[in-house]
PLY file of the C-alpha trace (Angstrom):
ply
format ascii 1.0
element vertex 544
property float x
property float y
property float z
element edge 543
property int vertex1
property int vertex2
end_header
28.44 -15.15 52.90
25.83 -17.32 51.57
26.90 -20.81 50.93
24.07 -22.97 50.64
20.23 -23.50 51.06
18.46 -27.05 51.78
14.98 -27.96 53.28
14.61 -29.34 56.56
11.05 -30.58 56.72
8.81 -27.65 56.71
11.81 -25.22 57.45
14.76 -23.80 55.19
18.19 -23.30 56.20
20.82 -20.69 54.91
24.49 -20.15 55.88
24.90 -16.47 56.11
28.03 -14.71 57.74
29.07 -17.83 59.74
25.62 -18.65 61.34
22.89 -20.78 60.06
19.51 -19.23 59.66
16.54 -21.70 59.86
12.98 -20.40 59.04
9.51 -21.29 57.84
7.73 -19.99 54.56
5.90 -17.60 57.00
8.60 -16.44 58.73
10.49 -15.64 55.39
7.35 -13.74 54.35
7.83 -11.51 57.51
11.07 -9.80 57.14
11.70 -8.84 60.49
11.51 -12.32 61.75
14.70 -13.36 60.41
16.81 -10.58 61.97
18.64 -9.77 58.87
20.30 -6.30 58.80
20.00 -5.10 55.42
17.88 -5.49 52.38
20.81 -6.28 50.29
21.30 -9.45 52.38
17.67 -10.14 52.19
17.79 -9.89 48.17
21.02 -12.37 48.14
18.79 -14.94 50.06
15.96 -14.70 47.98
18.35 -15.19 44.91
20.06 -18.08 46.67
16.73 -19.82 47.29
15.69 -19.59 43.91
19.23 -20.96 42.44
19.47 -23.81 44.88
15.68 -24.90 44.87
15.74 -25.10 41.12
15.89 -28.72 39.89
17.87 -29.64 36.90
14.27 -30.44 35.14
12.75 -27.42 35.88
15.84 -25.05 34.72
15.70 -27.20 31.41
11.75 -26.70 31.16
12.36 -22.85 31.57
15.07 -22.63 28.99
13.32 -24.64 26.56
10.13 -22.55 27.08
12.01 -19.40 26.63
13.67 -20.77 23.53
11.45 -23.08 21.62
14.00 -23.58 19.02
15.69 -25.94 21.33
12.53 -28.12 21.40
12.17 -28.65 17.73
15.54 -27.99 15.76
17.39 -31.38 17.02
14.86 -33.32 15.68
14.37 -31.52 12.63
13.32 -33.92 9.86
16.00 -32.82 7.08
14.81 -34.65 3.95
11.06 -34.19 4.84
10.95 -30.46 5.56
14.09 -28.81 3.99
13.11 -28.36 0.53
9.75 -27.15 1.65
11.01 -24.67 3.88
13.56 -23.38 1.37
11.10 -22.82 -1.40
8.56 -21.15 1.25
11.69 -19.12 2.48
12.41 -17.84 -0.94
8.74 -17.05 -1.68
8.26 -15.21 1.39
11.58 -13.43 1.26
10.58 -12.01 -2.24
7.28 -10.61 -0.69
9.23 -9.40 2.02
11.52 -6.98 0.08
8.83 -4.73 -1.69
6.63 -4.64 1.37
9.37 -3.58 3.57
9.92 -0.82 1.16
6.52 0.26 0.81
5.30 -0.11 4.57
8.27 2.33 5.42
6.24 5.08 3.66
3.54 4.42 5.85
5.77 4.48 8.87
7.04 7.86 7.80
10.42 6.76 7.68
12.89 6.35 4.70
12.44 3.11 2.78
15.67 1.41 3.66
14.46 1.30 7.53
11.65 -1.08 6.02
14.37 -3.53 4.69
15.98 -3.46 8.30
12.66 -4.25 9.82
12.28 -7.39 7.49
15.61 -8.72 8.52
16.44 -8.28 12.22
13.14 -9.18 13.51
12.37 -12.17 11.23
15.90 -13.50 12.29
14.86 -13.10 16.19
11.63 -14.69 15.76
13.07 -17.97 14.61
14.74 -18.41 18.07
11.86 -16.95 20.38
8.60 -17.79 18.43
6.24 -20.82 19.07
4.48 -20.44 15.32
5.81 -22.36 12.76
3.67 -20.76 10.12
3.48 -16.88 10.66
5.59 -14.52 8.88
6.84 -11.75 11.22
7.69 -8.31 9.63
6.01 -5.23 8.35
2.56 -4.79 8.29
0.26 -2.19 6.91
-2.03 -1.47 9.97
0.80 -1.44 12.34
2.93 0.87 10.08
0.16 3.08 9.45
-0.23 3.51 13.37
3.56 4.34 13.90
3.41 7.09 10.93
0.84 8.79 12.91
3.10 9.16 15.91
6.11 9.94 13.94
4.16 12.91 12.21
2.71 14.06 15.32
6.16 13.93 17.10
8.29 15.46 14.40
5.76 17.58 12.08
7.06 19.35 8.75
6.34 22.68 10.76
9.48 21.53 13.13
11.75 21.62 10.22
10.87 24.70 8.00
13.86 27.01 6.68
13.70 30.09 4.95
13.75 29.48 1.07
15.27 31.74 -1.55
12.26 33.25 -2.39
11.46 33.97 1.26
9.02 30.86 1.49
9.09 28.48 3.76
10.73 24.84 3.00
11.09 21.88 4.85
14.58 20.50 5.94
13.62 16.70 4.64
16.65 15.22 5.81
16.58 16.91 9.58
12.87 15.90 9.55
13.54 12.21 8.39
16.33 11.75 10.96
14.08 13.02 13.82
11.10 10.88 12.42
13.59 7.59 12.71
14.71 8.43 16.36
10.89 8.92 17.33
9.91 5.43 15.60
13.04 3.80 17.00
12.31 4.78 20.53
8.68 3.87 19.96
9.52 0.27 18.81
11.82 0.22 21.92
8.74 1.05 24.17
6.45 -1.45 22.27
9.10 -4.16 22.88
9.27 -3.31 26.66
5.69 -3.23 27.03
5.18 -6.28 25.50
8.07 -8.24 27.11
6.55 -7.19 30.34
3.24 -8.41 29.71
4.31 -11.62 28.47
6.57 -12.46 31.43
3.44 -11.40 33.71
1.35 -13.76 31.58
-0.97 -11.16 29.89
-1.23 -13.60 27.06
-4.87 -13.79 27.63
-5.13 -9.82 26.53
-6.11 -10.91 23.16
-9.33 -12.68 24.37
-11.03 -8.94 24.95
-9.98 -8.03 21.39
-13.12 -9.98 19.74
-12.88 -11.07 16.19
-15.75 -8.44 15.26
-13.77 -5.70 16.80
-10.52 -6.63 15.14
-12.06 -7.22 11.57
-13.70 -4.02 11.94
-10.76 -2.06 13.09
-8.47 -3.30 10.20
-10.97 -2.76 7.67
-10.92 1.12 9.01
-7.12 0.89 8.89
-7.29 -0.34 5.12
-9.31 2.92 4.86
-6.98 4.80 6.46
-4.07 3.26 4.26
-5.68 3.71 0.97
-6.48 7.34 1.78
-2.94 7.92 2.57
-1.66 6.32 -0.65
-4.02 8.32 -2.89
-1.26 11.23 -3.20
1.31 9.01 -4.34
-0.68 7.47 -6.93
-1.44 10.84 -8.51
1.92 12.69 -7.74
0.72 15.55 -5.94
2.14 16.71 -2.48
-0.02 17.26 0.63
0.70 17.24 4.31
0.25 14.27 6.20
-2.89 14.49 8.65
-3.20 12.82 11.99
-6.09 12.31 14.56
-9.76 12.78 14.62
-11.26 13.31 10.70
-7.63 12.84 9.31
-9.38 10.61 6.52
-11.47 13.82 5.76
-8.53 16.15 5.73
-6.21 14.11 3.37
-8.96 13.74 0.92
-9.84 17.37 0.88
-6.22 18.27 0.62
-5.76 15.78 -2.52
-8.95 17.17 -4.11
-7.61 20.53 -3.57
-4.15 19.93 -5.48
-5.80 17.48 -8.01
-4.95 19.82 -10.60
-1.10 19.32 -10.16
-1.47 15.58 -10.80
1.64 14.36 -12.66
-0.17 12.06 -15.66
3.06 10.02 -15.85
3.05 8.82 -12.19
-0.74 8.15 -12.55
-0.26 5.91 -15.57
2.56 4.08 -13.95
0.78 3.64 -10.82
-2.57 2.86 -12.23
-0.71 -0.02 -14.87
1.10 -1.52 -11.79
-2.47 -1.56 -9.49
-4.19 -3.35 -12.63
-1.18 -5.86 -13.07
-1.03 -6.66 -9.57
-4.62 -7.42 -9.04
-4.60 -9.53 -11.99
-1.60 -11.64 -10.73
-3.11 -11.70 -7.20
-6.41 -13.17 -8.65
-4.43 -15.53 -10.92
-2.63 -16.70 -7.92
-5.94 -17.45 -5.98
-7.49 -19.15 -8.87
-4.59 -21.51 -9.46
-2.98 -22.05 -6.18
-3.37 -25.97 -6.27
-1.72 -26.02 -9.64
0.90 -23.28 -9.16
3.84 -24.65 -7.25
4.68 -21.12 -5.83
2.64 -17.81 -6.07
3.62 -15.66 -9.11
5.92 -13.04 -7.71
3.61 -9.96 -8.94
5.44 -7.44 -6.73
8.94 -8.20 -7.83
8.02 -8.13 -11.42
6.61 -4.92 -11.10
9.52 -3.73 -9.27
11.41 -4.25 -12.82
10.22 -0.81 -13.35
13.23 0.20 -11.47
15.41 -0.59 -14.25
12.76 1.18 -16.68
12.62 4.40 -14.53
16.50 4.21 -14.50
16.59 4.07 -18.18
14.22 6.68 -19.06
15.31 8.96 -16.07
11.76 9.55 -14.89
12.86 11.50 -12.19
14.74 14.21 -14.06
12.53 14.27 -17.18
8.95 13.78 -15.65
9.01 14.55 -12.29
8.22 11.14 -11.06
9.05 10.72 -7.22
11.56 8.15 -6.52
12.70 6.24 -3.33
15.90 7.97 -3.54
19.12 6.96 -1.76
19.10 3.59 -0.20
22.59 3.12 1.64
24.39 -0.35 1.08
24.95 -2.31 3.90
23.82 -2.25 7.75
24.04 0.66 9.95
25.83 0.30 13.40
23.52 -0.08 16.47
22.54 3.13 18.29
20.72 3.41 21.61
17.32 4.80 21.43
16.27 8.42 22.59
14.82 7.26 26.15
13.78 11.29 26.76
10.53 10.75 24.07
9.19 7.73 26.33
6.83 9.87 28.47
4.88 10.96 25.34
4.74 7.77 23.23
3.57 5.42 25.94
-0.19 5.43 25.06
0.39 4.98 21.39
3.17 2.44 22.36
0.76 0.35 24.37
-2.13 0.54 21.91
0.54 -0.84 19.01
1.38 -3.48 21.54
-1.73 -4.85 21.62
-2.99 -4.59 18.35
0.22 -5.93 16.87
0.08 -8.98 19.55
-3.62 -9.56 18.63
-3.06 -9.88 14.97
0.14 -12.12 15.61
-1.82 -14.58 18.05
-4.93 -14.66 15.82
-2.91 -15.81 12.76
-0.70 -18.40 14.97
-3.88 -20.01 16.34
-5.47 -20.45 13.02
-2.28 -22.13 11.52
-1.44 -24.24 14.73
-5.30 -25.52 14.67
-4.82 -26.31 10.93
-1.75 -28.44 11.28
-2.26 -30.05 14.74
0.27 -28.06 17.04
-0.20 -25.45 19.66
1.16 -21.94 20.25
1.79 -20.35 23.58
0.18 -17.23 23.99
2.58 -15.82 26.49
5.69 -16.85 24.48
4.53 -15.40 21.59
4.14 -12.04 23.51
7.45 -12.65 24.80
8.95 -13.39 21.75
7.35 -10.26 19.94
8.42 -8.14 22.72
11.95 -9.46 22.24
11.79 -9.11 18.47
10.77 -5.11 18.53
13.05 -4.47 21.85
16.39 -5.73 20.53
15.90 -5.14 16.92
14.96 -1.34 17.83
18.66 -1.04 18.55
19.50 -1.66 14.74
17.06 0.91 13.54
13.94 -1.00 12.96
10.24 -0.15 13.32
7.45 -2.10 14.98
6.54 -5.37 13.47
3.91 -8.07 13.68
2.44 -10.98 11.68
1.39 -10.39 8.01
-1.48 -12.25 6.95
-0.31 -12.19 3.03
2.88 -13.30 3.82
1.86 -16.04 6.30
-0.50 -17.40 3.66
2.46 -17.41 1.31
4.84 -19.17 3.61
2.16 -21.80 4.39
0.77 -22.56 0.97
4.27 -22.99 -0.50
5.46 -25.53 1.74
6.99 -23.90 4.80
6.94 -26.45 7.70
8.97 -24.64 10.39
10.54 -21.32 11.46
13.49 -22.29 9.15
11.32 -20.50 6.37
11.31 -17.09 8.22
15.41 -17.63 8.87
15.73 -17.85 5.05
13.62 -15.41 4.35
15.36 -12.79 6.64
18.78 -14.25 5.17
17.52 -13.16 1.23
16.81 -9.65 2.79
20.07 -9.43 4.37
21.66 -10.34 0.82
19.83 -7.71 -0.94
20.54 -5.03 1.86
24.02 -5.76 1.81
24.77 -6.31 -1.81
22.08 -4.64 -4.25
20.23 -2.17 -2.14
21.12 0.78 -4.49
18.93 -0.92 -7.44
15.47 0.06 -5.79
16.82 3.70 -5.63
15.11 4.86 -9.00
11.89 2.92 -8.17
8.80 5.29 -8.38
6.93 5.66 -5.21
3.72 5.33 -6.93
4.78 1.55 -7.52
5.10 1.24 -3.77
1.51 3.01 -3.35
0.11 0.33 -5.91
1.61 -2.80 -4.09
0.16 -1.48 -0.88
-3.17 -0.73 -2.23
-3.64 -4.29 -3.59
-2.45 -5.84 -0.68
-5.24 -4.16 1.11
-7.96 -5.98 -0.64
-7.93 -8.86 1.79
-9.11 -6.29 4.36
-11.46 -4.69 2.17
-13.29 -8.13 1.69
-14.13 -7.97 5.44
-17.13 -5.85 4.34
-18.78 -9.24 3.74
-19.04 -9.60 7.45
-21.74 -7.03 7.45
-24.34 -9.19 6.08
-23.58 -12.26 7.87
-23.41 -10.87 11.19
-26.88 -9.13 10.36
-28.14 -12.71 9.88
-26.10 -14.25 12.79
-25.45 -11.43 15.74
-26.75 -7.85 15.79
-24.78 -7.63 18.70
-21.42 -8.30 17.16
-22.54 -6.49 13.82
-22.76 -3.38 16.23
-19.17 -3.99 17.43
-18.10 -4.32 13.96
-19.79 -1.06 12.94
-18.85 0.77 16.14
-15.00 -0.26 15.80
-15.11 0.73 12.07
-16.87 3.88 12.43
-14.85 5.00 15.30
-11.78 3.92 13.85
-12.22 5.61 10.57
-13.46 9.28 12.05
-11.58 9.84 15.17
-8.38 7.80 14.24
-6.87 4.31 14.87
-5.66 5.26 18.46
-9.02 6.58 19.75
-11.04 4.17 17.62
-9.44 1.15 19.49
-10.21 2.83 22.40
-13.79 3.51 21.69
-14.33 -0.15 20.09
-12.87 -1.83 23.12
-15.19 0.14 25.52
-18.11 -0.35 23.53
-17.39 -4.09 23.30
-16.89 -4.65 27.37
-20.01 -2.29 27.59
-21.93 -5.05 25.76
-20.80 -7.57 27.35
-21.55 -6.17 30.89
-25.40 -5.12 29.47
-25.84 -8.83 28.43
-24.23 -9.87 32.04
-26.82 -7.88 33.75
-29.57 -9.30 31.97
-28.82 -12.89 32.51
-30.96 -15.18 34.46
-29.78 -18.65 35.64
-32.14 -21.28 35.48
-32.34 -24.03 38.21
-30.40 -27.48 37.19
-29.11 -25.63 33.97
-25.89 -24.43 32.86
-25.61 -22.36 29.80
-22.26 -21.88 27.83
-21.60 -19.25 25.29
-18.89 -18.26 22.99
-18.01 -14.46 23.02
-17.35 -14.93 19.07
-18.50 -16.84 16.01
-17.52 -20.28 16.27
-15.68 -21.55 13.29
-12.92 -24.23 12.24
-10.08 -21.97 14.15
-11.65 -21.68 17.27
-14.06 -24.53 17.62
-11.30 -26.99 19.22
-10.61 -24.46 21.82
-14.49 -23.77 22.81
-14.98 -27.55 23.00
-11.69 -28.33 25.33
-12.89 -25.25 27.59
-16.39 -26.46 27.77
-15.10 -30.06 28.61
-12.96 -28.73 31.36
-15.87 -26.95 33.06
-17.99 -29.86 32.65
-15.64 -32.41 33.72
-13.04 -30.67 35.41
-11.53 -33.74 36.91
-11.38 -35.88 34.00
0 1
1 2
2 3
3 4
4 5
5 6
6 7
7 8
8 9
9 10
10 11
11 12
12 13
13 14
14 15
15 16
16 17
17 18
18 19
19 20
20 21
21 22
22 23
23 24
24 25
25 26
26 27
27 28
28 29
29 30
30 31
31 32
32 33
33 34
34 35
35 36
36 37
37 38
38 39
39 40
40 41
41 42
42 43
43 44
44 45
45 46
46 47
47 48
48 49
49 50
50 51
51 52
52 53
53 54
54 55
55 56
56 57
57 58
58 59
59 60
60 61
61 62
62 63
63 64
64 65
65 66
66 67
67 68
68 69
69 70
70 71
71 72
72 73
73 74
74 75
75 76
76 77
77 78
78 79
79 80
80 81
81 82
82 83
83 84
84 85
85 86
86 87
87 88
88 89
89 90
90 91
91 92
92 93
93 94
94 95
95 96
96 97
97 98
98 99
99 100
100 101
101 102
102 103
103 104
104 105
105 106
106 107
107 108
108 109
109 110
110 111
111 112
112 113
113 114
114 115
115 116
116 117
117 118
118 119
119 120
120 121
121 122
122 123
123 124
124 125
125 126
126 127
127 128
128 129
129 130
130 131
131 132
132 133
133 134
134 135
135 136
136 137
137 138
138 139
139 140
140 141
141 142
142 143
143 144
144 145
145 146
146 147
147 148
148 149
149 150
150 151
151 152
152 153
153 154
154 155
155 156
156 157
157 158
158 159
159 160
160 161
161 162
162 163
163 164
164 165
165 166
166 167
167 168
168 169
169 170
170 171
171 172
172 173
173 174
174 175
175 176
176 177
177 178
178 179
179 180
180 181
181 182
182 183
183 184
184 185
185 186
186 187
187 188
188 189
189 190
190 191
191 192
192 193
193 194
194 195
195 196
196 197
197 198
198 199
199 200
200 201
201 202
202 203
203 204
204 205
205 206
206 207
207 208
208 209
209 210
210 211
211 212
212 213
213 214
214 215
215 216
216 217
217 218
218 219
219 220
220 221
221 222
222 223
223 224
224 225
225 226
226 227
227 228
228 229
229 230
230 231
231 232
232 233
233 234
234 235
235 236
236 237
237 238
238 239
239 240
240 241
241 242
242 243
243 244
244 245
245 246
246 247
247 248
248 249
249 250
250 251
251 252
252 253
253 254
254 255
255 256
256 257
257 258
258 259
259 260
260 261
261 262
262 263
263 264
264 265
265 266
266 267
267 268
268 269
269 270
270 271
271 272
272 273
273 274
274 275
275 276
276 277
277 278
278 279
279 280
280 281
281 282
282 283
283 284
284 285
285 286
286 287
287 288
288 289
289 290
290 291
291 292
292 293
293 294
294 295
295 296
296 297
297 298
298 299
299 300
300 301
301 302
302 303
303 304
304 305
305 306
306 307
307 308
308 309
309 310
310 311
311 312
312 313
313 314
314 315
315 316
316 317
317 318
318 319
319 320
320 321
321 322
322 323
323 324
324 325
325 326
326 327
327 328
328 329
329 330
330 331
331 332
332 333
333 334
334 335
335 336
336 337
337 338
338 339
339 340
340 341
341 342
342 343
343 344
344 345
345 346
346 347
347 348
348 349
349 350
350 351
351 352
352 353
353 354
354 355
355 356
356 357
357 358
358 359
359 360
360 361
361 362
362 363
363 364
364 365
365 366
366 367
367 368
368 369
369 370
370 371
371 372
372 373
373 374
374 375
375 376
376 377
377 378
378 379
379 380
380 381
381 382
382 383
383 384
384 385
385 386
386 387
387 388
388 389
389 390
390 391
391 392
392 393
393 394
394 395
395 396
396 397
397 398
398 399
399 400
400 401
401 402
402 403
403 404
404 405
405 406
406 407
407 408
408 409
409 410
410 411
411 412
412 413
413 414
414 415
415 416
416 417
417 418
418 419
419 420
420 421
421 422
422 423
423 424
424 425
425 426
426 427
427 428
428 429
429 430
430 431
431 432
432 433
433 434
434 435
435 436
436 437
437 438
438 439
439 440
440 441
441 442
442 443
443 444
444 445
445 446
446 447
447 448
448 449
449 450
450 451
451 452
452 453
453 454
454 455
455 456
456 457
457 458
458 459
459 460
460 461
461 462
462 463
463 464
464 465
465 466
466 467
467 468
468 469
469 470
470 471
471 472
472 473
473 474
474 475
475 476
476 477
477 478
478 479
479 480
480 481
481 482
482 483
483 484
484 485
485 486
486 487
487 488
488 489
489 490
490 491
491 492
492 493
493 494
494 495
495 496
496 497
497 498
498 499
499 500
500 501
501 502
502 503
503 504
504 505
505 506
506 507
507 508
508 509
509 510
510 511
511 512
512 513
513 514
514 515
515 516
516 517
517 518
518 519
519 520
520 521
521 522
522 523
523 524
524 525
525 526
526 527
527 528
528 529
529 530
530 531
531 532
532 533
533 534
534 535
535 536
536 537
537 538
538 539
539 540
540 541
541 542
542 543
C-alpha cells in the first residue's frame, strides 16, 4: 500500500508494500530502475506523487483557474453592478429567444432545440468563462455549419416513404429525430475536442486564424445563410444543398420553384424585414439616448398572435413553427457510433467557434481593462458544448449582436448571462407553446437582418487595398473559397493560403546587421494594439 511521499534532498521516498522506495527524478523516469512489478503500481505511485507534492496554494490556484466564478463572485459589488446586470440580462435574454428559434432552422433541427441551446450552455459559461461581456449561445455561422452536417448524414432520401398516389413523400418526424441525434453527437464531439485542446494549452490556435481570414470567412457564411433563407421568405419548398456550389444549386432550386411563391408568406417576410431593419437602424442612431435597445425581434413575434387569430397556416398555407413541447427533455446519452464520420466537421467547427468567441472576448477585455485566458475560454466552450449535449443542444459560441447588447445595456459580469438563461428557461417551461403559430418567414426575416453586420465587412476590401495587398488576397481567397466550395472546404483552403503567404514572405526576408524588425501579422487597431506593444517590449527587454 502507498502511504506517503516526501522529498529527501534530490531523492523522493514512497512507502510501498512495507518497504521504502527511494529514487531520483531521473530514476523515476526510468521505470525499470525502481524495480516495480506492475504498471498498476507505477500509476498509483504517480498519483501519490501528484497528490502529496501539490501544495494548498497550488491546489487553490488550479481550482480557481478552472472555476473563474470563485475569483469574482465573493467580491461582487452588489449595489454598483446588480441593476446593470439585471437590465443587461433581460435585454440579452429577449434576443436569445427569437435567435434561438431562428438559428435552429439553420442547424436543421426543430426550433425548440434552439431554446435548449440558449439555456444550458449559457448557464454553464457563467461558472467556467473568463469574459464578462460575451453572450454565449446560438450563432448563425456555426448553426449553418451544423445544418450542413445534419443534412449530409440524414438526407430526405433516407426517410422517403410511399405516398397515397405512389409518389415518394418524406417521413419528417423520423428525419428530424435522426438529425437531432446527429447534431447532438456532433456537439458532444466538438465539446471533447475543445476541452482537450484547452487542457493541452492550445489556446494560441486562434492566432493562425488571422483577422482577414475570419472576416472573409464569416462574410461568406452570411452569403450561405442568406441564400438558405430565401425559400422561407418566399414560402417555396426546395431541397437543402450542401457542399461545393451549394449556393448555386440553392438559388437554381428557388428560381425553378418561384412560380409557387406564397404571396401571404412573402408579404409577412418583407414587412418584418423592413420593420426589423428600421428598428436596428434606430437603435444604432440613438444608442446613447436609449436606456435599452428597442426589442424589435420580440415586437415582430407579436405576429404569433396575429397568425393564431387569422389561422394563417390553414387558411393561407403559411408555414409555421409547429409543435413546441413545454418543459425540458430528460438527459440522453449521444450516439457515439457516428463520431468517425463527424470528426473532420467537428474539428473545423471547434476552431471556428473558438476563434469567434476569443476575438470578441479580447475586444471587450481590452475595452474594459481586464484579461481573458485563451486556454480557459477553450475549456469553458468545451465544457458548455460537451455537458449541454446530453440535454439535446447544438454547438454554441459567442454572438456579436447579443454581446454588443449585453455590454451596451450595462452588463458588468457573467451574472447578465445567467439571468438571460433563466429568462429562456421560464419561457421553455411555461409559455413555449405561444411560439407554435409563429410563421417561419418571420424567423427568416430575423436571421437576414442580423446578418447585416457581417455583410458590412465587405467594406474591408477597399480598406485592405490601400493598406495591405497580401491581407486583401487572404480575405478574397477566404471569401470566394468558402462561398463556392462550402464553409468546411473553404476554411481549409483559406488557412492553407494564409500559411503559404506567410511562408513565402518568410523566405524573402533578409536580416540587416544591427537591426531587428518586428511585424504584426494583422492590422493594428484598438483591440490588439496593447497586446502587440506588450509582446514587443517582452522581446526588446525580456528581463525588464
